[in-house]
C-alpha positions as CSV (number, residue, x, y, z in Angstrom):
1,Q,115.4,-139.5,-116.8
2,V,113.9,-140.1,-113.4
3,Q,114.3,-138.0,-110.3
4,L,113.8,-139.5,-106.9
5,V,113.2,-137.4,-103.8
6,E,113.3,-138.9,-100.3
7,S,111.9,-137.5,-97.1
8,G,110.9,-138.7,-93.7
9,G,114.3,-139.3,-92.0
10,G,115.2,-138.0,-88.6
11,L,116.0,-138.8,-85.0
12,V,114.0,-141.4,-83.2
13,Q,114.3,-143.3,-79.9
14,P,114.9,-147.1,-79.9
15,G,111.6,-148.8,-80.3
16,G,110.1,-145.9,-82.3
17,S,108.9,-145.7,-85.8
18,L,109.6,-143.6,-88.9
19,R,108.1,-143.6,-92.4
20,L,110.4,-142.8,-95.3
21,S,108.9,-141.6,-98.6
22,C,110.4,-141.6,-102.1
23,A,108.6,-139.6,-104.7
24,A,109.4,-140.3,-108.3
25,S,109.2,-137.6,-111.0
26,R,106.9,-139.8,-113.2
27,N,105.0,-143.1,-113.2
28,I,107.7,-145.8,-113.3
29,F,106.5,-148.6,-111.2
30,S,105.4,-150.7,-114.2
31,I,109.0,-151.0,-115.4
32,Y,111.2,-150.2,-112.4
33,T,111.9,-152.3,-109.4
34,M,111.9,-150.0,-106.4
35,G,114.3,-150.5,-103.4
36,W,115.4,-149.0,-100.2
37,Y,119.1,-149.2,-99.4
38,R,121.1,-148.0,-96.5
39,Q,124.8,-147.2,-96.0
40,A,126.9,-146.4,-93.0
41,P,130.2,-144.5,-93.4
42,G,133.0,-146.8,-94.6
43,K,130.6,-149.6,-95.4
44,Q,128.9,-151.0,-98.5
45,R,125.4,-150.0,-99.4
46,E,123.0,-152.6,-98.3
47,L,119.6,-153.5,-99.8
48,V,117.0,-153.3,-97.1
49,A,113.8,-153.9,-99.0
50,S,112.5,-154.1,-102.5
51,M,109.3,-154.2,-104.5
52,S,109.1,-155.7,-108.0
53,T,107.0,-154.3,-110.8
54,G,104.4,-156.9,-109.9
55,G,104.3,-155.9,-106.2
56,S,106.4,-158.7,-104.7
57,T,108.4,-157.7,-101.8
58,N,111.8,-158.8,-100.4
59,Y,113.5,-157.8,-97.1
60,T,116.9,-158.3,-95.7
61,D,116.8,-160.7,-92.7
62,S,117.6,-158.0,-90.1
63,V,114.5,-156.0,-90.8
64,K,111.9,-158.7,-91.5
65,G,108.8,-158.2,-89.4
66,R,109.8,-154.6,-88.6
67,F,110.0,-152.8,-91.9
68,T,107.4,-152.7,-94.7
69,I,107.8,-151.4,-98.2
70,S,104.8,-150.2,-100.1
71,R,103.8,-147.9,-102.9
72,D,101.1,-145.5,-104.0
73,N,100.8,-145.7,-107.8
74,A,98.6,-142.6,-107.9
75,K,101.3,-140.5,-106.1
76,N,104.3,-142.2,-107.8
77,T,105.6,-142.7,-104.3
78,V,107.3,-145.6,-102.5
79,Y,107.3,-145.8,-98.7
80,L,109.4,-147.6,-96.1
81,Q,107.5,-148.0,-92.8
82,M,110.1,-148.7,-90.1
83,N,108.9,-150.0,-86.7
84,S,110.7,-151.2,-83.6
85,L,113.7,-149.3,-84.7
86,K,117.1,-150.3,-83.2
87,S,120.4,-148.3,-82.9
88,E,121.9,-150.5,-85.6
89,D,119.3,-149.2,-88.1
90,T,121.1,-145.8,-87.9
91,D,122.2,-145.1,-91.5
92,I,121.7,-143.0,-94.5
93,Y,118.7,-144.5,-96.4
94,Y,118.6,-144.3,-100.2
95,C,115.8,-144.9,-102.6
96,N,116.6,-146.8,-105.8
97,A,114.7,-147.4,-109.1
98,K,116.1,-150.1,-111.3
99,N,114.8,-150.7,-114.8
100,F,114.0,-154.4,-115.0
101,L,114.9,-154.6,-118.7
102,T,118.1,-152.5,-118.9
103,R,119.1,-152.8,-115.2
104,Y,119.9,-149.0,-115.2
105,S,119.5,-147.5,-111.8
106,Y,118.5,-144.1,-110.5
107,W,119.2,-143.0,-106.9
108,G,117.7,-140.5,-104.5
109,Q,119.9,-138.1,-102.5
110,G,119.5,-140.1,-99.3
111,T,117.9,-139.3,-95.9
112,Q,119.5,-139.7,-92.5
113,V,117.9,-142.0,-90.0
114,T,119.3,-141.9,-86.5
115,V,118.1,-144.2,-83.7
116,S,119.3,-143.0,-80.4
117,S,118.1,-142.3,-76.9
């Protein structure tokens, strides 16, 4: 069992920055791919950024150059640094951990990000 706890969401003006954190209940990065997803009401959940067990990263096109996913192995924490935020980045952001062997996923509770002036 893995618990994921997100934090760092909030209200920010367009062009501003936020850093989301996802703390895992134990050390899982060696066997779990970590990802950040976002979802607006009535829409499908979208993969924003991911990091493989080996540290490779992947981003959806709309956030490339603005968002950065990273992790701190000592703290069992994954981050999503979001810069140059736009109104269309407004969503609930979810942390995901996917076992690369079994494909089983754990989800965090979600954190709201609102970009508005």
